[in-house]
C-alpha positions in Angstrom: 178.7 59.6 101.1 177.3 62.3 98.8 180.8 63.3 97.9 181.6 59.9 96.6 178.3 59.6 94.6 179.0 59.5 90.8 177.5 62.5 88.8 175.7 60.1 86.5 173.4 59.0 89.2 172.2 62.6 89.7 171.9 63.2 86.0 169.7 60.1 85.3 166.5 61.3 87.2 166.8 64.7 85.5 167.0 63.2 82.1 164.1 60.9 82.8 161.9 63.9 83.8 162.9 65.8 80.7 162.1 62.9 78.4 158.7 62.5 80.1 157.8 66.1 79.7 159.1 66.2 76.1 157.1 63.0 75.3 153.9 64.5 76.7 154.4 67.7 74.8 155.1 65.7 71.5 151.9 63.7 72.2 149.8 66.9 72.5 151.3 68.2 69.3 150.2 65.1 67.5 146.8 64.8 69.2 144.0 66.9 67.6 141.3 67.9 70.2 138.8 68.3 67.3 138.8 64.5 67.1 136.7 64.5 70.3 133.8 66.6 68.8 131.7 63.6 67.7 132.0 61.9 71.1 131.1 65.1 73.0 128.1 65.8 70.6 127.0 62.1 70.9 127.0 62.1 74.7 124.9 65.3 74.9 122.5 64.0 72.3 122.0 60.6 73.8 121.4 61.8 77.3 119.2 64.9 76.7 118.0 64.9 73.1 119.9 68.1 72.5 121.7 68.4 69.2 125.1 70.1 69.8 127.0 71.9 67.1 130.6 72.9 67.8 131.5 75.1 64.9 134.7 76.6 66.2 138.0 74.7 66.7 138.7 72.8 69.9 142.1 73.6 71.5 143.8 72.3 74.5 147.0 72.8 76.3 148.9 71.5 79.4 150.5 73.8 81.9 153.4 72.6 84.0 153.5 75.8 86.1 153.1 74.1 89.5 150.8 71.0 89.4 150.2 69.8 85.8 146.8 71.0 84.4 145.0 70.7 81.1 142.8 73.4 79.5 140.2 72.8 76.9 138.9 75.7 74.8 135.7 75.7 72.7 134.2 78.3 70.4 131.0 78.9 68.5 128.8 76.3 70.1 125.1 76.0 69.3 122.4 73.7 70.8 119.1 72.6 69.2 116.2 70.5 70.2 116.3 67.5 67.9 112.6 67.8 67.1 113.0 71.4 66.0 115.9 70.5 63.9 113.7 68.4 61.6 111.5 71.5 60.8 112.3 74.5 58.7 113.1 76.5 61.9 116.7 76.4 63.0 116.4 78.6 66.1 119.1 77.5 68.6 118.2 76.7 72.2 121.6 78.1 73.3 124.7 79.7 71.9 128.2 79.9 73.5 130.7 82.2 71.9 133.7 81.1 74.0 134.4 78.5 76.8 137.6 77.5 78.5 137.8 74.7 81.1 141.1 74.0 82.9 141.4 70.9 85.1 144.3 69.8 87.3 145.5 66.3 86.3 147.0 64.9 89.5 143.9 65.3 91.7 141.9 63.2 89.2 143.9 60.1 90.3 142.2 60.6 93.8 138.7 61.1 92.3 138.9 64.9 92.9 137.8 67.4 90.3 140.0 70.4 90.7 139.0 72.9 88.1 141.5 75.7 88.0 139.5 78.0 85.8 136.2 78.1 84.0 135.6 81.0 81.7 132.3 81.5 79.7 131.8 84.5 77.4 128.9 85.2 75.2 126.3 82.7 76.3 122.7 83.0 75.0 120.1 80.7 76.4 116.6 80.9 74.8 113.8 78.9 76.7 110.5 79.0 74.9 107.0 77.5 75.4 104.9 77.7 72.3 101.1 77.9 72.0 100.8 74.1 72.2 102.7 74.0 75.4 105.8 72.5 73.8 109.1 73.4 75.5 112.1 73.9 73.3 114.4 72.5 76.0 112.3 69.3 76.6 112.0 66.9 73.7 108.6 65.3 73.1 110.1 62.3 71.2 112.8 59.8 71.8 116.2 60.8 70.4 117.2 58.8 67.3 120.1 56.8 68.6 121.7 56.2 65.2 121.5 59.9 64.2 124.8 60.4 65.9 127.7 58.0 66.5 127.7 56.6 70.0 130.7 56.0 72.4 132.7 52.9 72.1 132.1 49.9 74.4 135.3 50.7 76.3 134.1 54.3 76.8 130.7 53.1 78.1 132.3 50.7 80.6 134.6 53.5 81.7 131.6 55.8 82.1 129.7 53.2 84.2 132.7 52.8 86.4 132.8 56.5 87.0 129.2 56.5 88.1 129.8 53.7 90.6 132.7 55.6 92.1 131.6 59.2 92.6 133.8 62.2 92.8 134.6 63.0 96.4 135.8 66.6 96.1 135.3 69.5 93.7 137.3 72.7 93.6 137.1 75.6 91.1 139.9 78.1 91.6 138.3 80.8 89.5 135.0 81.3 87.7 134.5 84.1 85.2 131.3 84.6 83.3 130.7 87.5 81.0 127.9 88.7 78.7 125.3 86.0 79.5 121.8 86.4 78.2 119.0 84.1 79.6 115.5 84.5 78.1 112.3 82.8 78.9 109.1 83.3 76.8 105.7 81.5 77.3 103.3 82.2 74.4 100.4 80.6 76.4 100.6 82.8 79.5 102.2 85.8 77.7 105.0 85.7 80.3 108.4 87.0 79.5 111.6 87.0 81.6 115.1 88.0 80.6 118.3 88.0 82.6 121.5 89.6 81.3 124.6 88.8 83.4 127.2 91.5 82.6 129.8 89.7 84.7 130.1 87.1 87.5 133.3 86.2 89.3 134.1 83.8 92.1 137.3 82.4 93.5 138.0 79.1 95.3 134.6 77.6 94.7 134.3 74.3 96.6 131.7 71.9 98.0 133.5 71.2 101.3 131.9 74.0 103.3 134.7 76.5 103.0 133.4 80.0 102.3 134.2 81.8 99.1 133.2 85.2 97.7 131.0 85.7 94.7 130.1 89.0 93.0 128.0 89.7 90.0 126.3 92.4 88.0 123.1 91.6 86.1 120.0 93.1 84.6 116.4 91.6 84.8 113.6 92.5 82.4 110.0 91.2 82.7 108.2 92.9 79.8 109.5 92.4 76.3 108.0 95.5 74.8 108.9 97.9 77.6 112.5 99.0 78.3 112.0 99.0 82.1 114.5 96.7 83.8 116.0 95.9 87.2 119.8 96.1 87.6 121.3 93.8 90.2 124.6 94.0 92.0 125.5 91.2 94.4 128.4 90.4 96.6 128.4 87.7 99.4 130.5 85.0 101.1 128.9 81.6 100.3 129.6 78.1 101.5 128.3 74.9 100.0 128.4 71.5 101.8 127.1 68.0 101.2 126.6 68.1 97.5 129.2 65.4 96.8 128.0 63.0 99.6 126.3 59.9 98.2 123.8 59.6 101.0 120.6 61.7 100.4 120.2 62.0 104.2 123.5 63.9 104.5 122.8 67.7 105.1 123.2 69.8 102.0 123.4 73.4 103.0 123.8 76.7 101.2 125.0 79.5 103.6 125.5 83.2 102.7 127.1 85.7 105.0 127.6 89.5 104.7 125.2 89.7 101.8 125.4 93.0 100.0 122.9 93.3 97.2 121.4 96.3 95.4 118.4 96.5 93.0 117.9 99.4 90.7 114.9 100.0 88.5 115.3 101.9 85.2 112.9 102.8 82.5 115.7 102.6 79.9 118.1 99.9 78.9 121.5 99.3 80.4 123.1 101.0 77.5 121.5 104.3 78.2 121.9 106.7 81.1 118.9 107.3 83.3 118.8 109.4 86.4 115.3 108.4 87.5 116.1 105.3 89.4 114.6 103.5 92.5 117.1 101.6 94.6 116.6 98.7 97.1 119.6 97.4 99.1 119.5 94.0 100.8 121.9 92.6 103.4 122.3 90.0 106.1 123.0 86.3 106.7 121.1 83.2 105.8 121.2 79.4 105.6 119.1 77.0 103.4 119.1 73.2 103.7 118.1 71.5 100.6 117.2 68.2 102.2 114.1 69.4 104.0 113.9 73.1 102.9 114.7 74.4 106.4 116.1 77.9 106.4 117.3 80.7 108.7 117.4 84.4 107.8 119.3 86.4 110.4 119.6 90.2 110.7 118.3 90.6 107.1 117.7 94.2 106.1 115.9 95.8 103.2 116.7 99.5 102.7 115.0 101.9 100.3 115.5 105.7 100.1 112.7 106.2 102.6 112.3 102.9 104.5 114.2 100.2 106.4 112.8 96.7 107.0 114.6 94.2 109.4 113.8 90.5 109.4 114.6 87.5 111.5 112.9 84.4 110.2 113.2 80.6 110.7 111.6 78.0 108.5 111.1 74.7 110.3 109.9 71.5 108.4 106.9 69.9 110.0 105.0 67.4 107.9 105.4 66.0 104.4 108.8 67.6 104.1 110.0 65.7 101.1 111.4 67.2 98.0 108.0 67.1 96.2 105.7 68.6 98.8 107.6 70.3 101.6 105.6 72.0 104.4 107.5 74.6 106.4 106.3 76.5 109.5 107.6 80.0 109.5 108.3 82.0 112.7 110.1 85.3 113.3 109.9 89.0 113.7 109.8 92.1 111.5 110.5 95.8 112.1 109.6 98.5 109.6 110.6 102.2 109.7 109.5 104.6 107.0 109.7 108.4 106.8 107.4 108.7 103.7 104.7 106.1 102.8 103.6 108.2 99.9 107.1 108.0 98.3 107.2 104.3 99.0 103.8 103.8 97.4 105.0 105.7 94.3 108.2 103.7 94.1 106.4 100.4 94.6 104.1 101.3 91.7 107.1 102.0 89.5 108.7 98.7 90.5 105.5 96.8 89.5 105.1 98.8 86.3 101.8 100.3 87.5 100.6 103.9 87.2 101.5 106.1 90.2 98.4 107.0 92.1 100.1 109.0 94.8 102.6 111.6 93.7 104.9 111.9 96.7 106.3 115.3 95.5 103.0 116.9 96.4 102.1 114.8 99.4 103.0 115.4 103.0 105.4 112.9 104.5 103.7 110.1 106.4 106.0 108.4 108.9 105.5 104.8 109.9 107.1 102.5 112.5 106.0 98.9 112.9 106.9 95.9 115.0 105.2 92.5 114.6 105.6 88.8 115.0 105.7 86.7 111.8 104.1 83.3 111.6 102.8 81.2 108.7 103.1 78.0 106.7 104.6 77.4 103.3 103.9 74.4 101.1 103.8 73.6 97.4 100.1 74.6 97.1 99.8 77.8 99.2 101.7 80.2 101.4 100.1 81.5 104.6 101.7 84.4 106.3 100.5 86.6 109.2 101.7 89.5 111.3 100.5 89.1 114.8 100.9 91.3 117.9 101.2 94.2 115.5 102.2 97.5 117.1 102.5 100.5 114.7 102.5 104.3 114.8 101.5 106.2 111.7 101.7 110.0 112.0 100.9 109.9 115.7 98.1 107.3 115.2 98.6 104.1 117.3 97.6 100.9 115.5 97.3 97.4 117.0 96.0 94.1 115.6 96.9 91.5 113.1 97.2 91.0 109.3 97.3 87.8 107.4 97.7 86.8 103.7 97.0 83.6 101.7 98.8 83.2 98.4 97.9 80.5 95.9 99.4 80.0 92.5 97.2 81.6 89.7 94.9 83.2 92.2 94.5 86.7 93.7 96.1 87.1 97.1 93.6 86.9 100.0 94.2 89.5 102.7 92.5 89.7 106.1 93.0 92.1 109.0 91.7 93.2 112.4 93.1 96.6 113.3 92.4 99.0 116.2 93.3 102.6 115.6 93.1 105.3 118.3 93.0 108.5 116.1 93.3 109.5 112.5 93.5 113.1 111.2 92.5 113.0 107.5 93.2 116.7 107.2 96.9 115.9 107.3 96.6 114.1 103.9 94.5 116.7 102.1 96.0 119.6 100.2 93.6 122.4 101.0 95.3 125.8 100.7 93.6 129.0 101.9 91.1 130.3 99.5 91.6 133.6 97.8 89.6 135.2 95.0 92.1 134.0 92.4 92.7 130.5 93.9 89.0 129.8 94.2 88.6 130.3 90.5 91.4 127.8 89.9 90.2 125.2 92.5 86.7 124.7 91.0 88.0 123.4 87.6 90.6 121.3 89.5 87.9 119.8 91.7 85.8 119.1 88.6 88.8 117.4 86.9 89.5 115.3 90.0 85.9 114.2 90.2 86.1 113.1 86.5 89.3 111.1 87.0 88.8 107.3 86.6 88.8 105.6 90.0 91.5 102.9 90.4 88.9 100.1 90.7 91.2 97.7 89.0 93.2 97.5 92.3 90.3 95.3 93.6 91.3 92.6 91.2 94.7 92.1 92.8 93.5 90.7 96.2 90.5 89.3 97.9 90.0 91.2 101.1 88.3 90.7 104.5 89.2 93.7 106.6 87.8 94.7 109.9 88.8 98.1 111.4 88.0 99.9 114.6 88.8 103.6 114.8 88.2 105.5 118.1 88.4 109.0 116.5 88.7 110.3 112.9 88.9 114.0 112.1 87.8 115.3 108.7 87.9 119.0 108.2 85.9 120.3 111.3 84.0 117.0 111.7 85.0 114.5 114.4 83.8 111.0 113.8 83.9 108.6 116.7 83.6 104.8 117.4 84.0 103.8 113.7 83.4 100.1 113.1 83.9 99.0 109.5 84.1 95.8 107.6 84.9 95.2 103.9 84.9 92.0 101.9 86.2 91.9 98.3 85.8 88.7 96.2 87.1 88.5 92.6 87.1 92.3 92.1 83.6 92.9 93.6 83.0 94.6 96.9 80.4 92.1 98.2 80.2 93.7 101.7 81.0 97.2 102.9 79.6 98.1 106.3 80.4 100.9 108.6 78.8 102.4 111.7 80.0 105.6 113.3 79.1 108.5 115.5 79.4 112.0 114.0 77.6 115.4 114.0 75.9 114.1 117.2 74.4 111.4 115.1 74.8 107.6 114.5 75.5 106.5 110.9 75.0 103.1 109.4 76.2 102.4 105.9 75.9 99.3 103.8 77.3 99.2 100.2 78.1 96.8 97.4 80.1 97.3 94.2 79.6 94.9 91.3 82.1 94.8 88.5 82.7 91.2 87.3 79.5 90.8 85.2 79.1 94.5 84.4 80.5 96.5 81.6 80.1 99.5 83.9 80.7 99.1 87.6 77.4 99.3 89.6 77.3 100.6 93.2 74.4 100.1 95.6 74.3 102.0 98.9 72.0 102.0 101.8 72.6 104.4 104.7 70.8 105.7 107.7 71.6 108.6 110.1 69.7 109.3 113.4 69.7 112.6 115.2 71.9 114.2 112.5 72.8 117.8 113.3 71.8 119.7 110.1 73.8 122.8 110.9 77.1 120.9 111.3 76.4 118.8 108.2 75.8 121.8 106.0 78.8 123.6 107.4 81.0 120.7 106.2 80.2 121.7 102.6 81.9 125.0 103.0 85.4 125.4 101.5 88.3 125.8 103.9 89.3 129.4 104.3 85.9 130.9 103.4 84.1 133.0 105.9 81.5 130.9 107.7 78.2 131.2 105.8 74.8 131.5 107.5 73.4 128.0 107.9 70.3 127.0 105.9 68.9 124.6 108.5 69.4 123.9 112.1 68.0 121.0 114.1 68.3 117.3 114.1 66.9 114.9 111.5 66.6 111.2 110.8 67.7 110.2 107.2 67.4 107.0 105.2 68.9 106.6 101.7 68.6 103.8 99.2 70.8 104.7 96.2 72.1 103.1 93.0 75.0 104.5 91.0 77.2 103.3 88.1 80.4 104.5 86.4 84.2 104.7 86.9 84.5 108.1 88.5 82.9 110.2 91.3 81.4 112.5 88.6 79.8 109.5 86.9 78.4 108.2 90.2 76.9 111.6 91.0 75.5 111.9 87.5 73.9 108.4 87.6 72.6 108.7 91.2 69.2 106.9 91.3 67.1 106.0 94.3 65.2 107.5 97.2 65.9 109.5 100.3 63.7 110.1 103.2 64.2 112.6 106.1 62.2 113.7 109.1 63.0 116.7 111.4 62.0 117.7 114.9 62.3 121.2 116.3 64.1 122.5 113.4 64.9 126.0 112.1 64.9 127.2 108.5 67.1 130.3 108.4 66.6 131.4 104.8 63.4 133.2 105.5 60.2 133.3 107.6 57.5 131.5 105.7 54.8 132.4 108.3 55.7 136.1 108.0 55.5 136.0 104.2 52.1 134.4 104.3 50.9 136.7 107.0 52.0 139.7 105.0 49.8 138.4 102.1 46.8 137.9 104.4 47.2 141.4 106.0 47.5 142.9 102.5 44.3 141.2 101.4 42.5 142.2 104.5 43.9 145.7 104.3 45.3 145.3 107.8 48.6 146.1 109.4 51.0 143.7 111.2 51.3 144.7 114.8 54.9 143.7 115.7 58.2 142.6 114.4 58.6 139.0 113.1 61.8 136.8 113.4 63.8 136.3 110.3 63.7 132.4 110.4 61.0 129.8 110.3 60.5 127.5 113.3 59.6 123.9 112.2 57.9 121.8 114.9 58.2 118.8 112.7 58.5 117.9 109.1 59.1 115.2 106.5 60.8 115.1 103.1 60.9 112.5 100.3 63.4 112.8 97.4 63.4 110.6 94.3 66.8 110.6 92.6 67.1 110.0 88.9 70.4 110.4 87.0 71.9 112.8 89.6 68.8 115.1 90.0 66.7 115.0 93.0 62.9 115.5 92.8 61.2 116.4 96.1 57.9 114.5 95.7 56.6 115.3 99.2 57.4 118.2 101.6 55.1 118.6 104.6 55.8 120.3 107.9 53.9 121.7 110.9 54.6 125.3 112.0 53.1 127.2 114.9 50.4 128.8 112.7 50.8 126.9 109.4 50.7 123.5 107.8 52.8 123.4 104.7 53.1 120.9 101.8 54.6 120.9 98.4 57.3 119.7 96.0 60.7 120.8 94.9 64.1 119.8 93.5 67.8 119.5 94.6 70.9 119.8 92.4 73.9 118.3 94.1 76.4 119.5 91.4 75.6 123.1 92.2 74.4 122.6 95.8 71.1 124.4 95.1 67.5 123.7 96.0 64.0 125.0 95.1 60.7 124.5 96.9 57.1 125.2 95.8 54.9 124.9 98.8 51.4 125.8 99.9 50.7 127.1 103.4 47.4 126.5 105.1 46.8 128.7 108.1 45.7 126.9 111.2 45.0 129.9 113.5 41.4 130.9 112.9 38.4 132.1 114.8 37.0 128.5 114.9 36.9 127.3 118.5 37.9 123.8 117.4 41.3 125.1 116.2 43.7 125.3 119.2 46.4 127.1 117.3 46.3 130.9 117.5 47.9 133.3 115.0 51.0 135.2 116.1 49.5 138.5 114.8 45.8 139.4 114.7 46.2 140.8 111.2 46.8 137.2 110.0 43.4 135.9 111.3 41.4 134.1 108.6 37.7 133.3 108.9 37.0 129.6 109.4 35.2 129.3 106.1 38.4 130.5 104.3 40.6 128.1 106.3 41.4 125.8 103.3 42.9 128.6 101.3 46.4 127.5 100.2 48.9 130.3 100.2 51.5 129.5 97.6 55.2 130.2 98.5 58.4 129.6 96.5 61.9 129.3 98.0 65.2 129.2 96.1 68.8 129.2 97.3 71.9 127.2 98.2 72.1 124.2 100.5 75.3 125.5 102.2 74.4 129.1 102.6 71.1 130.8 103.8 72.1 134.4 103.0 71.3 134.4 99.2 68.2 132.2 99.8 64.8 133.9 99.7 61.1 132.9 99.8 58.3 134.8 98.2 54.6 134.4 97.8 53.7 133.5 94.3 51.6 136.5 93.6 49.9 135.6 90.3 48.9 132.1 91.6 47.5 133.6 94.8 45.6 136.3 92.9 44.0 133.7 90.6 43.1 131.6 93.6 41.4 134.4 95.6 39.5 135.5 92.5 38.2 132.0 91.9 37.3 131.8 95.6 35.5 135.1 95.5 33.5 134.0 92.5 32.5 130.8 94.3 31.4 132.8 97.3 29.5 135.3 95.1 27.4 132.5 93.8 26.2 131.7 97.3 25.1 135.3 98.1 22.7 137.7 96.5 24.6 139.1 93.6 23.1 142.6 94.0 24.2 143.0 97.6 27.6 141.6 96.7 28.0 144.2 93.9 26.9 146.9 96.3 29.5 145.9 98.8 32.4 145.2 96.6 31.8 147.2 93.6 31.1 146.4 90.0 34.6 145.2 89.0 35.5 142.2 91.3 38.6 141.2 89.3 40.1 144.6 89.3 39.5 145.0 93.0 41.6 141.9 93.9 44.3 142.8 91.6 44.6 146.3 93.1 44.9 144.9 96.6 47.5 142.2 95.8 49.6 144.4 93.6 52.9 145.3 95.1 52.8 143.0 98.1 56.5 142.2 98.1 58.1 145.1 96.3 
């Protein structure tokens, strides 16, 4: 049959197709796309109040390669808020240098938008909130409808018809975005955000749930005046479904798989090279449902140069899960592994634009491993998250407990914790090299510089804290502290409660402190502390520098101490310099190693009596009991009351303490108890020290000077001139009670010279 078909019947359809294509091409040649500018500008203005200005020419073309498609090209587009346009300012809300939109024609007949290509190059979007709270993208007034021509009635009817019959499919074969700058500035809150998209590409974008790949490179900057920025690279398989369904109950999901995302921080702009970068890599799978905000994060990882974090989290809607006020219960698990917390802390400070307090280069590595169960609740007003069943290991220390956080918009984060720790060795984190003659000369200025450094008290403003910690054993230098129970509460930057109890140096410590900053121009610290049965020898040895030969202790024995101190300032040095308050101490069965006060006084007595000591004396002073009261004022301690009982003496006096130099001085008076009076039970340790009962109240003045942490350079001496004056005055008083002639006969004519001769050279 085909052989008999006339050739004209085959030629007719071909001619018809050529005529149709030719007619369509001639139609495009005669149709100017710029004629649609007023309609496009009018639609945008009527619906949003945005005045659109398309300065460049509109061009379009039809491509018959495969299915017919039309492409529209726009250039030099600017958008203004219509209110701002009436003022002298003509700052555009947005600029677009170039835009191309290509749409397949045939699928439109089936209510399917099949965009073959969308290319945007050179977009600038400026979102600004002024000091009055006015947003440049949200008009305060009603657009003037006659300012721009409106669409014709036929176009309006056509538009309404399109709304009643929604598009059922959407496909975008290729999306290309280059050189996009998005900027947000709020003059009220002084907040600034800028996002620069270098490039973004995606192929086969659809809303039917089929996965497509997207990759992008962008840069984020949070501070306008500082060049620090975060560079972002992202690649992932994404699927979108449900966005074209008319029913709001139909699930609308966003799913990403094989996420590969990296963040890099830089202190310079993207146009300059910078080798000092911190990098964070993110990966994993996830799903987010827009209907009720349910989500799943599966095998999500966060990697830094020193740490890895793994997350598995589910978000389950519970109550009020509407679009306005969703409430989501969060459950999941977290695993953390870090080989250097110091490096992580330094990097985190750089990410946040804060000063680096811990320099990881000079710090020992601190390894951490952690596993915990995540739980919490998220809503529009607050976010509550907690880590329960926490099991962690930090440098060999085992940690158990729970940590929780409460986050509210515009408020400091509230953190609470209850942690049990078995053992912490603080020496691991202290840089204390062996002391040499040269290094010791260097360390002292360094220690002074550190004590003058400003303490990072501003960190207290970032969070309200309620922390409870139990530590079984803590090692600091050669001191072991056991059974530590501490609690700290921070509210609005003030430490309202700081309490700690612990056992150390065979003693029990109890400390209660408060730090007030909010209403003070200078931070004020108040501290109350007590220690019972404190081992003095161990306490004073702790002042010694590591590597030095152990010094002879100044004191030994156990004391009870109570302190009530107030300090102010922003550094350890200022706290020490402003120390004000009172300290009280009492000792039982103690030893003063610097010297033997009884021996010194007995030497003086024997010298006056022209007697000789009968045996050797020990080099220390045995204290049966004693009490000490120190008043502190601006860093200097005044000893207002020293009293102690020795075997043969009762001593009392005053003195001072200088904590900056660790020195002390005492001026005391010793009263001999051992006399010939039968009512006195104490007996002198040497007959040469016996004093007649009527001279019992003589006060033998003694001065002691030295260092708190070393007894060797400390020495005591009888204050010779004061004792001489006192004996002379006593002799004069006794002379008045006796017959002057017999006194002169016994002692000689020159009483003053006699006493001076006998006292001279006592301690040479």
